[in-house]
KOLGU-4560 file (N, C-alpha, C; in nm, 3 decimals, padded with zeros to 5 digits):
<recs>
<n_xx: 10.539 n_yy: 12.242 n_zz: 13.374 ca_xx: 10.506 ca_yy: 12.118 ca_zz: 13.306 c_xx: 10.603 c_yy: 12.009 c_zz: 13.350 mol: A seq: 1 type: MET>
<n_xx: 10.552 n_yy: 11.891 n_zz: 13.382 ca_xx: 10.635 ca_yy: 11.779 ca_zz: 13.424 c_xx: 10.705 c_yy: 11.718 c_zz: 13.304 mol: A seq: 2 type: ASN>
<n_xx: 10.822 n_yy: 11.660 n_zz: 13.331 ca_xx: 10.897 ca_yy: 11.594 ca_zz: 13.224 c_xx: 10.823 c_yy: 11.467 c_zz: 13.181 mol: A seq: 3 type: ALA>
<n_xx: 10.834 n_yy: 11.433 n_zz: 13.056 ca_xx: 10.773 ca_yy: 11.311 ca_zz: 13.003 c_xx: 10.849 c_yy: 11.190 c_zz: 13.057 mol: A seq: 4 type: LEU>
<n_xx: 10.778 n_yy: 11.081 n_zz: 13.072 ca_xx: 10.842 ca_yy: 10.957 ca_zz: 13.113 c_xx: 10.858 c_yy: 10.868 c_zz: 12.991 mol: A seq: 5 type: THR>
<n_xx: 10.928 n_yy: 10.756 n_zz: 13.008 ca_xx: 10.948 ca_yy: 10.664 ca_zz: 12.896 c_xx: 10.815 c_yy: 10.603 c_zz: 12.852 mol: A seq: 6 type: SER>
<n_xx: 10.715 n_yy: 10.600 n_zz: 12.940 ca_xx: 10.582 ca_yy: 10.548 ca_zz: 12.902 c_xx: 10.504 c_yy: 10.651 c_zz: 12.822 mol: A seq: 7 type: ASN>
<n_xx: 10.529 n_yy: 10.780 n_zz: 12.844 ca_xx: 10.453 ca_yy: 10.885 ca_zz: 12.778 c_xx: 10.516 c_yy: 10.931 c_zz: 12.646 mol: A seq: 8 type: GLU>
<n_xx: 10.647 n_yy: 10.922 n_zz: 12.634 ca_xx: 10.717 ca_yy: 10.972 ca_zz: 12.515 c_xx: 10.666 c_yy: 10.912 c_zz: 12.384 mol: A seq: 9 type: LEU>
<n_xx: 10.634 n_yy: 10.782 n_zz: 12.378 ca_xx: 10.585 ca_yy: 10.727 ca_zz: 12.250 c_xx: 10.459 c_yy: 10.796 c_zz: 12.198 mol: A seq: 10 type: PRO>
<n_xx: 10.384 n_yy: 10.865 n_zz: 12.281 ca_xx: 10.264 ca_yy: 10.934 ca_zz: 12.238 c_xx: 10.291 c_yy: 11.074 c_zz: 12.185 mol: A seq: 11 type: ASN>
<n_xx: 10.415 n_yy: 11.113 n_zz: 12.178 ca_xx: 10.451 ca_yy: 11.249 ca_zz: 12.138 c_xx: 10.534 c_yy: 11.250 c_zz: 12.010 mol: A seq: 12 type: HIS>
<n_xx: 10.543 n_yy: 11.364 n_zz: 11.949 ca_xx: 10.623 ca_yy: 11.385 ca_zz: 11.828 c_xx: 10.771 c_yy: 11.368 c_zz: 11.862 mol: A seq: 13 type: GLU>
<n_xx: 10.843 n_yy: 11.294 n_zz: 11.780 ca_xx: 10.986 ca_yy: 11.270 ca_zz: 11.802 c_xx: 11.073 c_yy: 11.358 c_zz: 11.714 mol: A seq: 14 type: LEU>
<n_xx: 11.020 n_yy: 11.402 n_zz: 11.600 ca_xx: 11.099 ca_yy: 11.482 ca_zz: 11.507 c_xx: 11.140 c_yy: 11.611 c_zz: 11.576 mol: A seq: 15 type: ILE>
<n_xx: 11.270 n_yy: 11.639 n_zz: 11.567 ca_xx: 11.325 ca_yy: 11.759 ca_zz: 11.629 c_xx: 11.395 c_yy: 11.732 c_zz: 11.761 mol: A seq: 16 type: GLY>
<n_xx: 11.378 n_yy: 11.612 n_zz: 11.816 ca_xx: 11.444 ca_yy: 11.579 ca_zz: 11.942 c_xx: 11.586 c_yy: 11.529 c_zz: 11.918 mol: A seq: 17 type: LEU>
<n_xx: 11.675 n_yy: 11.562 n_zz: 12.010 ca_xx: 11.809 ca_yy: 11.504 ca_zz: 12.008 c_xx: 11.797 c_yy: 11.361 c_zz: 12.058 mol: A seq: 18 type: LYS>
<n_xx: 11.876 n_yy: 11.271 n_zz: 11.999 ca_xx: 11.867 ca_yy: 11.129 ca_zz: 12.034 c_xx: 12.005 c_yy: 11.065 c_zz: 12.029 mol: A seq: 19 type: VAL>
<n_xx: 12.021 n_yy: 10.961 n_zz: 12.111 ca_xx: 12.145 ca_yy: 10.882 ca_zz: 12.112 c_xx: 12.105 c_yy: 10.735 c_zz: 12.125 mol: A seq: 20 type: ARG>
<n_xx: 12.172 n_yy: 10.650 n_zz: 12.050 ca_xx: 12.151 ca_yy: 10.506 ca_zz: 12.061 c_xx: 12.235 c_yy: 10.456 c_zz: 12.178 mol: A seq: 21 type: VAL>
<n_xx: 12.169 n_yy: 10.405 n_zz: 12.283 ca_xx: 12.243 ca_yy: 10.356 ca_zz: 12.399 c_xx: 12.264 c_yy: 10.206 c_zz: 12.395 mol: A seq: 22 type: VAL>
<n_xx: 12.181 n_yy: 10.134 n_zz: 12.319 ca_xx: 12.199 ca_yy: 09.990 ca_zz: 12.302 c_xx: 12.134 c_yy: 09.949 c_zz: 12.171 mol: A seq: 23 type: HIS>
<n_xx: 12.196 n_yy: 09.855 n_zz: 12.103 ca_xx: 12.139 ca_yy: 09.803 ca_zz: 11.979 c_xx: 12.183 c_yy: 09.660 c_zz: 11.958 mol: A seq: 24 type: SER>
<n_xx: 12.096 n_yy: 09.580 n_zz: 11.897 ca_xx: 12.135 ca_yy: 09.444 ca_zz: 11.862 c_xx: 12.244 c_yy: 09.446 c_zz: 11.756 mol: A seq: 25 type: VAL>
<n_xx: 12.255 n_yy: 09.555 n_zz: 11.681 ca_xx: 12.362 ca_yy: 09.575 ca_zz: 11.585 c_xx: 12.466 c_yy: 09.665 c_zz: 11.650 mol: A seq: 26 type: ASN>
<n_xx: 12.580 n_yy: 09.611 n_zz: 11.693 ca_xx: 12.680 ca_yy: 09.690 ca_zz: 11.766 c_xx: 12.728 c_yy: 09.814 c_zz: 11.691 mol: A seq: 27 type: PRO>
<n_xx: 12.720 n_yy: 09.816 n_zz: 11.559 ca_xx: 12.767 ca_yy: 09.933 ca_zz: 11.484 c_xx: 12.674 c_yy: 10.053 c_zz: 11.503 mol: A seq: 28 type: SER>
<n_xx: 12.553 n_yy: 10.032 n_zz: 11.554 ca_xx: 12.460 ca_yy: 10.142 ca_zz: 11.576 c_xx: 12.479 c_yy: 10.209 c_zz: 11.712 mol: A seq: 29 type: HIS>
<n_xx: 12.540 n_yy: 10.138 n_zz: 11.807 ca_xx: 12.559 ca_yy: 10.192 ca_zz: 11.942 c_xx: 12.640 c_yy: 10.322 c_zz: 11.937 mol: A seq: 30 type: ALA>
<n_xx: 12.593 n_yy: 10.423 n_zz: 12.007 ca_xx: 12.663 ca_yy: 10.550 ca_zz: 12.015 c_xx: 12.624 c_yy: 10.651 c_zz: 11.910 mol: A seq: 31 type: GLY>
<n_xx: 12.548 n_yy: 10.611 n_zz: 11.808 ca_xx: 12.506 ca_yy: 10.708 ca_zz: 11.707 c_xx: 12.416 c_yy: 10.811 c_zz: 11.774 mol: A seq: 32 type: ILE>
<n_xx: 12.441 n_yy: 10.937 n_zz: 11.743 ca_xx: 12.359 ca_yy: 11.043 ca_zz: 11.800 c_xx: 12.337 c_yy: 11.153 c_zz: 11.699 mol: A seq: 33 type: GLU>
<n_xx: 12.234 n_yy: 11.230 n_zz: 11.723 ca_xx: 12.200 ca_yy: 11.340 ca_zz: 11.634 c_xx: 12.059 c_yy: 11.387 c_zz: 11.663 mol: A seq: 34 type: GLY>
<n_xx: 11.992 n_yy: 11.437 n_zz: 11.560 ca_xx: 11.856 ca_yy: 11.487 ca_zz: 11.574 c_xx: 11.763 c_yy: 11.404 c_zz: 11.486 mol: A seq: 35 type: MET>
<n_xx: 11.646 n_yy: 11.370 n_zz: 11.540 ca_xx: 11.547 ca_yy: 11.298 ca_zz: 11.462 c_xx: 11.492 c_yy: 11.395 c_zz: 11.357 mol: A seq: 36 type: VAL>
<n_xx: 11.508 n_yy: 11.360 n_zz: 11.229 ca_xx: 11.460 ca_yy: 11.447 ca_zz: 11.121 c_xx: 11.342 c_yy: 11.387 c_zz: 11.047 mol: A seq: 37 type: VAL>
<n_xx: 11.319 n_yy: 11.256 n_zz: 11.066 ca_xx: 11.203 ca_yy: 11.192 ca_zz: 11.004 c_xx: 11.181 c_yy: 11.059 c_zz: 11.073 mol: A seq: 38 type: ASN>
<n_xx: 11.065 n_yy: 11.002 n_zz: 11.047 ca_xx: 11.028 ca_yy: 10.877 ca_zz: 11.111 c_xx: 10.932 c_yy: 10.801 c_zz: 11.021 mol: A seq: 39 type: GLU>
<n_xx: 10.950 n_yy: 10.670 n_zz: 11.016 ca_xx: 10.855 ca_yy: 10.583 ca_zz: 10.948 c_xx: 10.801 c_yy: 10.486 c_zz: 11.052 mol: A seq: 40 type: THR>
<n_xx: 10.721 n_yy: 10.392 n_zz: 11.006 ca_xx: 10.664 ca_yy: 10.295 ca_zz: 11.099 c_xx: 10.773 c_yy: 10.219 c_zz: 11.175 mol: A seq: 41 type: ARG>
<n_xx: 10.879 n_yy: 10.181 n_zz: 11.106 ca_xx: 10.982 ca_yy: 10.095 ca_zz: 11.164 c_xx: 11.118 c_yy: 10.159 c_zz: 11.183 mol: A seq: 42 type: ASN>
<n_xx: 11.134 n_yy: 10.285 n_zz: 11.142 ca_xx: 11.267 ca_yy: 10.347 ca_zz: 11.149 c_xx: 11.264 c_yy: 10.490 c_zz: 11.201 mol: A seq: 43 type: THR>
<n_xx: 11.378 n_yy: 10.533 n_zz: 11.252 ca_xx: 11.404 ca_yy: 10.674 ca_zz: 11.283 c_xx: 11.515 c_yy: 10.719 c_zz: 11.190 mol: A seq: 44 type: LEU>
<n_xx: 11.503 n_yy: 10.837 n_zz: 11.133 ca_xx: 11.608 ca_yy: 10.895 ca_zz: 11.050 c_xx: 11.674 c_yy: 11.002 c_zz: 11.136 mol: A seq: 45 type: ILE>
<n_xx: 11.803 n_yy: 10.982 n_zz: 11.160 ca_xx: 11.879 ca_yy: 11.069 ca_zz: 11.249 c_xx: 11.986 c_yy: 11.141 c_zz: 11.169 mol: A seq: 46 type: ILE>
<n_xx: 11.989 n_yy: 11.273 n_zz: 11.181 ca_xx: 12.091 ca_yy: 11.354 ca_zz: 11.112 c_xx: 12.197 c_yy: 11.395 c_zz: 11.213 mol: A seq: 47 type: ALA>
<n_xx: 12.323 n_yy: 11.384 n_zz: 11.167 ca_xx: 12.436 ca_yy: 11.432 ca_zz: 11.248 c_xx: 12.540 c_yy: 11.488 c_zz: 11.153 mol: A seq: 48 type: ASN>
<n_xx: 12.656 n_yy: 11.521 n_zz: 11.203 ca_xx: 12.760 ca_yy: 11.583 ca_zz: 11.122 c_xx: 12.806 c_yy: 11.501 c_zz: 11.004 mol: A seq: 49 type: GLY>
<n_xx: 12.785 n_yy: 11.369 n_zz: 11.009 ca_xx: 12.831 ca_yy: 11.283 ca_zz: 10.900 c_xx: 12.719 c_yy: 11.243 c_zz: 10.805 mol: A seq: 50 type: SER>
<n_xx: 12.603 n_yy: 11.306 n_zz: 10.818 ca_xx: 12.492 ca_yy: 11.276 ca_zz: 10.727 c_xx: 12.371 c_yy: 11.224 c_zz: 10.801 mol: A seq: 51 type: GLY>
<n_xx: 12.289 n_yy: 11.148 n_zz: 10.729 ca_xx: 12.167 ca_yy: 11.091 ca_zz: 10.787 c_xx: 12.183 c_yy: 10.941 c_zz: 10.801 mol: A seq: 52 type: LYS>
<n_xx: 12.133 n_yy: 10.889 n_zz: 10.912 ca_xx: 12.134 ca_yy: 10.745 ca_zz: 10.937 c_xx: 11.990 c_yy: 10.700 c_zz: 10.953 mol: A seq: 53 type: LYS>
<n_xx: 11.956 n_yy: 10.591 n_zz: 10.890 ca_xx: 11.823 ca_yy: 10.530 ca_zz: 10.903 c_xx: 11.838 c_yy: 10.410 c_zz: 10.995 mol: A seq: 54 type: CYS>
<n_xx: 11.782 n_yy: 10.420 n_zz: 11.115 ca_xx: 11.799 ca_yy: 10.316 ca_zz: 11.214 c_xx: 11.666 c_yy: 10.249 c_zz: 11.246 mol: A seq: 55 type: LEU>
<n_xx: 11.670 n_yy: 10.119 n_zz: 11.270 ca_xx: 11.546 ca_yy: 10.049 ca_zz: 11.304 c_xx: 11.500 c_yy: 10.087 c_zz: 11.444 mol: A seq: 56 type: PRO>
<n_xx: 11.372 n_yy: 10.077 n_zz: 11.467 ca_xx: 11.319 ca_yy: 10.099 ca_zz: 11.602 c_xx: 11.335 c_yy: 09.971 c_zz: 11.684 mol: A seq: 57 type: LYS>
<n_xx: 11.302 n_yy: 09.858 n_zz: 11.623 ca_xx: 11.310 ca_yy: 09.728 ca_zz: 11.692 c_xx: 11.454 c_yy: 09.694 c_zz: 11.726 mol: A seq: 58 type: GLU>
<n_xx: 11.478 n_yy: 09.649 n_zz: 11.849 ca_xx: 11.611 ca_yy: 09.606 ca_zz: 11.889 c_xx: 11.705 c_yy: 09.718 c_zz: 11.928 mol: A seq: 59 type: GLY>
<n_xx: 11.652 n_yy: 09.838 n_zz: 11.946 ca_xx: 11.736 ca_yy: 09.954 ca_zz: 11.979 c_xx: 11.677 c_yy: 10.027 c_zz: 12.099 mol: A seq: 60 type: VAL>
<n_xx: 11.764 n_yy: 10.068 n_zz: 12.191 ca_xx: 11.722 ca_yy: 10.154 ca_zz: 12.301 c_xx: 11.773 c_yy: 10.294 c_zz: 12.272 mol: A seq: 61 type: THR>
<n_xx: 11.682 n_yy: 10.390 n_zz: 12.271 ca_xx: 11.716 ca_yy: 10.530 ca_zz: 12.240 c_xx: 11.708 c_yy: 10.615 c_zz: 12.366 mol: A seq: 62 type: TYR>
<n_xx: 11.797 n_yy: 10.713 n_zz: 12.376 ca_xx: 11.792 ca_yy: 10.813 ca_zz: 12.483 c_xx: 11.762 c_yy: 10.948 c_zz: 12.416 mol: A seq: 63 type: ARG>
<n_xx: 11.643 n_yy: 11.000 n_zz: 12.442 ca_xx: 11.600 ca_yy: 11.128 ca_zz: 12.386 c_xx: 11.628 c_yy: 11.240 c_zz: 12.484 mol: A seq: 64 type: PHE>
<n_xx: 11.671 n_yy: 11.355 n_zz: 12.432 ca_xx: 11.688 ca_yy: 11.474 ca_zz: 12.512 c_xx: 11.570 c_yy: 11.565 c_zz: 12.482 mol: A seq: 65 type: THR>
<n_xx: 11.491 n_yy: 11.593 n_zz: 12.585 ca_xx: 11.373 ca_yy: 11.676 ca_zz: 12.568 c_xx: 11.410 c_yy: 11.824 c_zz: 12.570 mol: A seq: 66 type: LEU>
<n_xx: 11.315 n_yy: 11.910 n_zz: 12.540 ca_xx: 11.339 ca_yy: 12.054 ca_zz: 12.533 c_xx: 11.390 c_yy: 12.110 c_zz: 12.666 mol: A seq: 67 type: CYS>
<n_xx: 11.348 n_yy: 12.049 n_zz: 12.777 ca_xx: 11.393 ca_yy: 12.097 ca_zz: 12.909 c_xx: 11.521 c_yy: 12.027 c_zz: 12.954 mol: A seq: 68 type: ASN>
<n_xx: 11.590 n_yy: 11.962 n_zz: 12.861 ca_xx: 11.716 ca_yy: 11.890 ca_zz: 12.882 c_xx: 11.701 c_yy: 11.761 c_zz: 12.962 mol: A seq: 69 type: GLU>
<n_xx: 11.578 n_yy: 11.720 n_zz: 12.992 ca_xx: 11.556 ca_yy: 11.592 ca_zz: 13.058 c_xx: 11.589 c_yy: 11.479 c_zz: 12.960 mol: A seq: 70 type: ALA>
<n_xx: 11.643 n_yy: 11.369 n_zz: 13.013 ca_xx: 11.678 ca_yy: 11.254 ca_zz: 12.932 c_xx: 11.576 c_yy: 11.143 c_zz: 12.956 mol: A seq: 71 type: LEU>
<n_xx: 11.528 n_yy: 11.084 n_zz: 12.848 ca_xx: 11.430 ca_yy: 10.977 ca_zz: 12.857 c_xx: 11.475 c_yy: 10.862 c_zz: 12.768 mol: A seq: 72 type: VAL>
<n_xx: 11.489 n_yy: 10.742 n_zz: 12.828 ca_xx: 11.525 ca_yy: 10.624 ca_zz: 12.751 c_xx: 11.399 c_yy: 10.546 c_zz: 12.714 mol: A seq: 73 type: GLU>
<n_xx: 11.394 n_yy: 10.503 n_zz: 12.588 ca_xx: 11.278 ca_yy: 10.432 ca_zz: 12.536 c_xx: 11.325 c_yy: 10.312 c_zz: 12.455 mol: A seq: 74 type: VAL>
<n_xx: 11.262 n_yy: 10.198 n_zz: 12.477 ca_xx: 11.285 ca_yy: 10.081 ca_zz: 12.393 c_xx: 11.218 c_yy: 10.111 c_zz: 12.259 mol: A seq: 75 type: ASP>
<n_xx: 11.294 n_yy: 10.105 n_zz: 12.153 ca_xx: 11.241 ca_yy: 10.137 ca_zz: 12.021 c_xx: 11.121 c_yy: 10.055 c_zz: 11.981 mol: A seq: 76 type: GLY>
<n_xx: 11.105 n_yy: 09.936 n_zz: 12.039 ca_xx: 10.989 ca_yy: 09.853 ca_zz: 12.011 c_xx: 10.859 c_yy: 09.921 c_zz: 12.051 mol: A seq: 77 type: GLY>
<n_xx: 10.864 n_yy: 10.011 n_zz: 12.149 ca_xx: 10.745 ca_yy: 10.085 ca_zz: 12.192 c_xx: 10.704 c_yy: 10.189 c_zz: 12.089 mol: A seq: 78 type: GLN>
<n_xx: 10.793 n_yy: 10.221 n_zz: 11.996 ca_xx: 10.768 ca_yy: 10.326 ca_zz: 11.898 c_xx: 10.718 c_yy: 10.272 c_zz: 11.764 mol: A seq: 79 type: LEU>
<n_xx: 10.713 n_yy: 10.139 n_zz: 11.750 ca_xx: 10.676 ca_yy: 10.080 ca_zz: 11.621 c_xx: 10.528 c_yy: 10.103 c_zz: 11.594 mol: A seq: 80 type: ILE>
<n_xx: 10.505 n_yy: 10.192 n_zz: 11.504 ca_xx: 10.372 ca_yy: 10.228 ca_zz: 11.456 c_xx: 10.391 c_yy: 10.351 c_zz: 11.369 mol: A seq: 81 type: GLU>
<n_xx: 10.300 n_yy: 10.373 n_zz: 11.278 ca_xx: 10.308 ca_yy: 10.495 ca_zz: 11.198 c_xx: 10.299 c_yy: 10.613 c_zz: 11.293 mol: A seq: 82 type: ARG>
<n_xx: 10.385 n_yy: 10.713 n_zz: 11.277 ca_xx: 10.386 ca_yy: 10.826 ca_zz: 11.371 c_xx: 10.248 c_yy: 10.891 c_zz: 11.386 mol: A seq: 83 type: PRO>
<n_xx: 10.175 n_yy: 10.906 n_zz: 11.278 ca_xx: 10.043 ca_yy: 10.971 ca_zz: 11.286 c_xx: 09.947 c_yy: 10.886 c_zz: 11.370 mol: A seq: 84 type: VAL>
<n_xx: 09.958 n_yy: 10.756 n_zz: 11.362 ca_xx: 09.872 ca_yy: 10.669 ca_zz: 11.442 c_xx: 09.915 c_yy: 10.668 c_zz: 11.588 mol: A seq: 85 type: ASP>
<n_xx: 10.045 n_yy: 10.664 n_zz: 11.611 ca_xx: 10.098 ca_yy: 10.659 ca_zz: 11.748 c_xx: 10.065 c_yy: 10.786 c_zz: 11.825 mol: A seq: 86 type: ARG>
<n_xx: 10.086 n_yy: 10.901 n_zz: 11.765 ca_xx: 10.061 ca_yy: 11.026 ca_zz: 11.835 c_xx: 09.913 c_yy: 11.059 c_zz: 11.838 mol: A seq: 87 type: THR>
<n_xx: 09.836 n_yy: 11.011 n_zz: 11.742 ca_xx: 09.693 ca_yy: 11.038 ca_zz: 11.736 c_xx: 09.615 c_yy: 10.970 c_zz: 11.846 mol: A seq: 88 type: GLY>
<n_xx: 09.666 n_yy: 10.859 n_zz: 11.899 ca_xx: 09.597 ca_yy: 10.788 ca_zz: 12.006 c_xx: 09.577 c_yy: 10.877 c_zz: 12.127 mol: A seq: 89 type: LYS>
<n_xx: 09.674 n_yy: 10.962 n_zz: 12.154 ca_xx: 09.664 ca_yy: 11.051 ca_zz: 12.269 c_xx: 09.542 c_yy: 11.140 c_zz: 12.255 mol: A seq: 90 type: ARG>
<n_xx: 09.516 n_yy: 11.191 n_zz: 12.136 ca_xx: 09.404 ca_yy: 11.281 ca_zz: 12.115 c_xx: 09.271 c_yy: 11.206 c_zz: 12.118 mol: A seq: 91 type: PHE>
<n_xx: 09.270 n_yy: 11.083 n_zz: 12.071 ca_xx: 09.147 ca_yy: 11.004 ca_zz: 12.077 c_xx: 09.104 c_yy: 10.980 c_zz: 12.220 mol: A seq: 92 type: GLU>
<n_xx: 09.198 n_yy: 10.954 n_zz: 12.309 ca_xx: 09.165 ca_yy: 10.931 ca_zz: 12.450 c_xx: 09.106 c_yy: 11.057 c_zz: 12.512 mol: A seq: 93 type: ARG>
<n_xx: 09.156 n_yy: 11.173 n_zz: 12.477 ca_xx: 09.107 ca_yy: 11.298 ca_zz: 12.533 c_xx: 08.963 c_yy: 11.326 c_zz: 12.493 mol: A seq: 94 type: ARG>
<n_xx: 08.925 n_yy: 11.284 n_zz: 12.372 ca_xx: 08.789 ca_yy: 11.311 ca_zz: 12.323 c_xx: 08.685 c_yy: 11.230 c_zz: 12.399 mol: A seq: 95 type: LYS>
<n_xx: 08.722 n_yy: 11.113 n_zz: 12.446 ca_xx: 08.627 ca_yy: 11.021 ca_zz: 12.510 c_xx: 08.577 c_yy: 11.074 c_zz: 12.642 mol: A seq: 96 type: ALA>
</recs>
């Protein structure tokens, strides 16, 4: 199986992936890393050793570590949508 690209990752489930904030309009968010444990339309909830952080998707660049250890950077603005709607689009295209 080929590694996902930054264009394909938004169509997939993010919960359970390791993630790191590589850039943010809020400098205090830069460098936060952990595992995605939940997601809303506008936020990612990331758990790490110091607890859970709720970070916005807009204005943040995330680096996800996939199961095969590949790294994929995604502009959080590409992820803004309810997770069920964002990931469901992939299945709708397959049905057509």
